[in-house]
C-alpha positions in Angstrom: 123.2 158.7 95.5 123.6 156.1 98.0 127.1 156.5 100.0 129.6 153.6 100.0 129.2 152.0 103.3 125.4 153.2 104.2 122.4 150.7 104.9 120.2 149.7 101.9 116.8 150.8 102.0 113.5 149.0 101.1 113.2 148.6 97.4 113.1 146.7 94.0 116.4 144.6 95.0 118.3 142.6 91.6 120.6 140.2 90.8 122.9 141.2 87.9 126.1 140.6 85.9 129.0 142.6 84.8 131.8 141.3 83.2 130.5 137.6 83.9 131.1 138.4 87.6 127.1 138.5 89.5 126.4 141.2 92.2 123.8 142.2 93.5 122.2 145.9 93.7 119.1 148.2 94.3 116.9 149.4 91.1 116.0 152.6 91.5 112.8 154.6 89.6 115.1 155.8 86.6 116.7 152.7 85.5 119.5 153.1 87.7 121.4 150.1 89.3 123.3 151.2 92.9 125.2 147.7 93.1 125.0 146.7 97.3 126.7 143.8 98.9 124.3 140.6 99.3 121.1 140.9 100.3 121.0 137.7 101.5 123.3 138.1 104.3 122.9 140.5 107.5 123.3 144.1 107.2 123.6 144.4 103.2 125.2 147.8 102.6 125.8 150.6 99.2 129.6 149.9 97.8 129.3 152.8 96.0 129.2 151.4 92.7 126.2 152.2 90.0 125.1 150.8 86.7 122.8 151.3 84.0 120.2 148.2 83.8 119.8 148.3 80.5 124.0 147.4 80.1 124.0 144.3 82.2 122.2 141.3 82.2 119.5 140.0 84.9 120.8 136.7 86.3 117.1 135.3 88.8 117.1 137.6 91.9 117.2 134.5 94.0 119.4 131.1 93.9 117.0 129.1 95.8 117.5 125.9 98.2 114.5 124.9 97.4 111.6 126.7 95.6 108.3 125.1 97.4 105.1 125.3 94.8 101.4 125.4 96.2 98.8 123.6 94.0 95.2 124.3 93.1 95.5 127.9 95.1 92.8 129.5 93.0 89.1 129.6 93.5 88.9 130.0 89.7 91.5 127.6 88.9 89.8 125.1 91.3 86.5 125.8 88.7 88.4 125.7 85.8 89.8 122.1 86.5 86.3 121.0 88.1 88.1 120.2 91.3 87.0 121.2 95.3 88.4 123.4 96.9 91.5 121.7 99.3 91.0 122.0 103.1 95.1 122.5 103.5 98.1 123.7 100.9 98.9 121.4 98.0 102.5 121.4 98.0 105.3 119.8 96.0 109.0 121.1 95.2 110.6 122.1 91.9 114.0 121.9 92.3 116.8 124.8 92.2 118.4 123.7 88.9 114.9 124.7 87.0 115.5 129.0 87.9 115.9 131.2 85.0 116.2 134.7 85.0 114.4 137.2 83.0 114.8 137.7 78.9 116.1 133.5 79.4 114.7 131.0 77.2 112.5 128.1 78.7 113.8 125.2 76.3 110.7 122.5 75.8 112.0 119.2 76.4 112.3 116.3 73.6 110.3 114.3 76.5 107.2 116.5 76.6 104.4 117.4 74.2 102.7 119.2 76.0 104.4 122.3 77.9 101.9 124.7 79.5 102.4 128.2 81.9 101.7 129.3 84.7 101.7 132.6 86.2 102.2 133.0 89.7 103.2 135.2 92.2 107.0 134.0 93.8 107.2 134.8 97.7 110.9 135.4 98.9 112.0 134.0 102.0 114.6 136.6 103.3 115.8 134.4 106.8 116.0 131.5 108.2 112.3 130.5 110.0 110.6 127.3 111.3 106.7 127.3 112.4 106.8 130.4 111.9 102.7 132.2 112.7 100.7 133.6 109.7 101.0 136.8 111.9 104.7 136.9 111.7 105.2 136.0 108.3 106.0 139.2 107.3 109.2 139.5 109.5 110.0 136.5 107.7 109.7 137.9 103.3 112.4 139.4 101.9 109.7 140.5 99.1 107.9 139.1 96.1 108.6 138.5 92.1 106.9 136.9 89.5 107.1 133.5 88.7 106.3 130.9 86.2 105.8 127.7 86.9 106.4 125.5 83.8 105.1 122.3 83.7 104.7 119.3 81.2 101.3 118.4 81.4 101.4 114.8 79.5 104.2 114.1 81.6 102.1 115.0 84.9 99.1 112.7 83.5 101.1 110.2 82.9 103.0 109.9 85.5 100.5 110.3 88.1 102.4 112.9 90.3 104.2 115.9 89.3 107.8 115.7 90.2 109.3 114.6 86.7 106.7 117.3 84.5 107.7 120.2 87.0 111.6 119.9 87.3 113.1 120.8 83.7 115.9 122.8 83.5 114.5 126.1 82.8 111.0 125.1 84.1 111.3 127.9 86.9 111.9 131.5 85.1 111.5 134.0 87.9 112.4 137.5 87.9 112.7 140.1 87.0 113.4 141.4 90.8 112.6 140.9 94.6 109.7 144.2 95.0 109.5 145.1 98.9 106.7 146.9 100.7 104.3 145.4 98.7 100.2 144.5 99.7 100.4 140.7 97.9 96.8 140.3 99.0 94.3 141.8 95.8 97.6 141.9 93.0 96.5 142.0 89.8 98.0 138.9 88.0 98.3 138.4 84.4 100.5 136.0 81.5 100.7 137.2 77.9 101.4 134.6 75.2 103.0 136.5 71.8 101.4 139.6 73.3 97.4 137.9 74.0 96.4 137.7 77.6 96.0 134.0 78.9 95.4 134.7 82.1 93.8 137.3 84.2 93.1 137.0 88.1 93.7 138.7 91.2 95.9 137.4 94.1 93.0 137.7 96.4 91.4 134.7 94.4 93.6 132.7 96.6 92.3 129.6 98.2 95.5 130.4 101.4 96.6 133.9 101.6 100.7 134.6 101.5 101.3 134.7 105.4 98.8 131.6 105.5 101.0 129.2 103.5 104.2 130.7 105.0 102.7 129.6 108.2 101.3 126.0 106.6 105.1 125.4 105.0 107.3 126.1 107.6 105.8 124.2 109.8 106.7 121.0 107.5 110.2 122.4 106.3 113.1 125.0 108.0 112.9 127.6 105.4 116.3 129.3 104.5 116.9 133.3 103.6 116.2 133.0 99.4 114.0 130.0 99.3 111.5 130.6 96.7 107.2 129.9 97.3 105.4 130.0 94.4 101.6 131.0 95.6 99.9 129.1 92.5 98.0 129.6 89.1 95.2 131.1 88.1 92.4 130.1 85.3 93.6 130.5 81.6 96.2 127.9 81.7 98.2 126.3 78.2 100.6 125.4 76.4 103.6 126.7 74.8 105.5 126.6 71.5 108.9 127.1 70.5 109.1 130.5 69.2 106.5 132.0 71.5 107.2 134.8 73.9 105.6 134.0 77.4 104.9 137.4 79.6 104.2 137.1 83.3 102.7 140.6 84.8 101.7 141.6 88.2 100.8 144.8 89.7 103.4 146.6 91.7 106.3 144.1 90.6 106.8 144.4 86.9 106.9 142.1 83.8 108.6 138.5 83.6 109.2 137.8 80.1 110.7 134.3 78.3 111.2 133.2 75.0 110.2 129.4 74.6 112.7 127.1 72.4 113.3 124.2 71.5 110.2 120.6 71.5 110.6 117.9 69.1 
């Protein structure tokens, strides 16, 4: 049992609600959350309080200032799309207003007739950084989470660029927590719709590795604590419909589950 004021150890970090009040914590292997101070602040510590995970509502584990997403970053997805491999990371932004948590609903907007899933590994930045070398990337990463880069594919084709298609509210499911002490180099990444597997790959299929992405992005923009880098999706993207249950599963992290609603 962690003592009040004790500095938190590395593990699974998450945010949650108790009586509609947002709290921060660390999840142990028995399903108990040990409340902490804000883990994006310096020297977070345990408060002495604890809660069972089944008795709280999870929030997204980060409230990012920005989500920096990477297009076409898996070799198998590039083959699927009949695209040449990029020579440098293809970057775009998703707004923080798109973020939802584990078990919250993805809402298909009336403007779109084709909303697709995209399973991705999320990198959560732990401290402000700029112009980071690849070898220094681990020092600025707080941990990793599951991400679904939900996309209105018909609007992406119509617009010829990605901003509108990627930016609807609920189009950035993130969670269920931040996993620390994890090597992201060769993790299994899968996506299921209604229990049927639609995507299955490994992060070793990435064209640009996590350290390379952190470095490249930080040459362009300052990264802030809580910012999310969505590292691209593997082959097997497809369409969601109202009533679907979609699950992103990444080895070493866990499962991000969301129901789909809305549509015409």
